[in-house]
C-alpha positions in Angstrom: -15.7 15.4 104.2 -16.3 13.8 100.8 -18.7 10.8 100.4 -15.7 8.5 99.3 -13.7 9.5 102.5 -16.8 8.9 104.6 -17.4 5.5 103.2 -13.8 4.5 103.4 -13.7 5.6 107.0 -16.6 3.2 107.8 -14.7 0.4 106.0 -11.6 1.2 107.9 -13.5 1.2 111.1 -14.9 -2.3 110.4 -11.2 -3.4 109.7 -10.2 -2.0 113.0 -13.1 -3.7 114.9 -12.3 -7.0 113.2 -8.6 -7.1 113.8 -9.0 -6.0 117.4 -11.4 -8.9 117.8 -8.8 -11.4 116.6 -6.1 -10.1 118.8 -4.9 -6.9 120.5 -3.5 -4.5 117.8 -1.3 -1.4 117.8 -1.3 1.6 115.5 1.9 0.9 113.4 0.8 -2.6 112.6 -2.8 -1.4 111.9 -1.4 1.2 109.4 0.6 -1.6 107.7 -2.4 -4.0 107.6 -4.8 -1.4 106.2 -2.2 -0.5 103.6 -2.3 -4.0 102.3 -6.0 -3.3 101.6 -5.2 -0.1 99.7 -5.9 2.3 102.6 -3.2 4.8 103.0 -3.8 6.4 106.3 -1.7 8.9 108.2 -1.1 8.6 112.0 -3.2 12.0 112.1 -6.3 9.9 110.8 -5.8 6.6 112.4 -5.0 7.6 116.0 -8.0 9.9 116.3 -10.2 7.1 114.9 -8.8 4.5 117.5 -9.4 7.2 120.3 -13.0 7.8 119.1 -13.7 4.0 119.0 -12.3 3.6 122.5 -14.3 6.8 123.8 -17.5 5.1 122.3 -16.5 2.0 124.2 -16.0 -0.3 121.1 -12.2 -0.7 122.1 -10.2 -0.9 125.2 -6.5 -0.2 125.4 -3.6 -1.2 127.5 -0.1 0.1 127.5 2.7 -2.4 127.1 6.5 -1.9 127.0 7.9 -3.6 123.9 11.7 -3.2 123.2 12.0 -0.4 125.6 9.1 1.6 124.1 5.6 2.0 125.4 3.1 0.8 122.8 -0.7 1.0 123.2 -2.7 -2.0 122.3 -6.4 -2.0 121.5 -8.8 -4.9 121.9 -12.5 -5.3 121.2 -15.0 -4.7 124.0 -18.4 -6.5 124.2 -20.0 -3.3 122.7 -17.4 -3.5 119.9 -18.2 -7.1 119.3 -21.9 -6.0 118.8 -21.0 -3.2 116.5 -18.7 -5.6 114.5 -21.5 -8.1 114.2 -23.9 -5.6 113.0 -21.5 -4.0 110.7 -20.7 -7.4 109.1 -24.3 -8.1 108.7 -25.0 -4.9 107.1 -21.8 -5.2 104.8 -22.9 -8.6 103.6 -26.4 -7.5 102.9 -25.1 -4.6 100.9 -22.5 -6.7 99.1 -25.1 -9.1 98.0 -27.4 -6.4 96.9 -24.7 -4.7 94.8 -23.6 -8.0 93.3 -27.2 -8.7 92.3 -27.5 -5.2 90.5 -24.8 -6.2 87.9 
């Protein structure tokens, strides 16, 4: 995996945790939201990332039927909240450092 891809995947995970902390989210909505930030994700990248975050206890999921279709919604867990808070802290620290370097 290239360095740029690894960095972007970290940013994407922070986006996922952030939005899952605001309200339950689902894959298609998340792909559209991330596209607004310039991330073009395929389902083959997004869903394994969501499953990984769930397996690591950062997200929990619940299936709901919407318009006759079953949709899996993801929400932030307490561990996910801790990870988001730490990630936010580190992102702000890095951004401040990068800004000062210019």
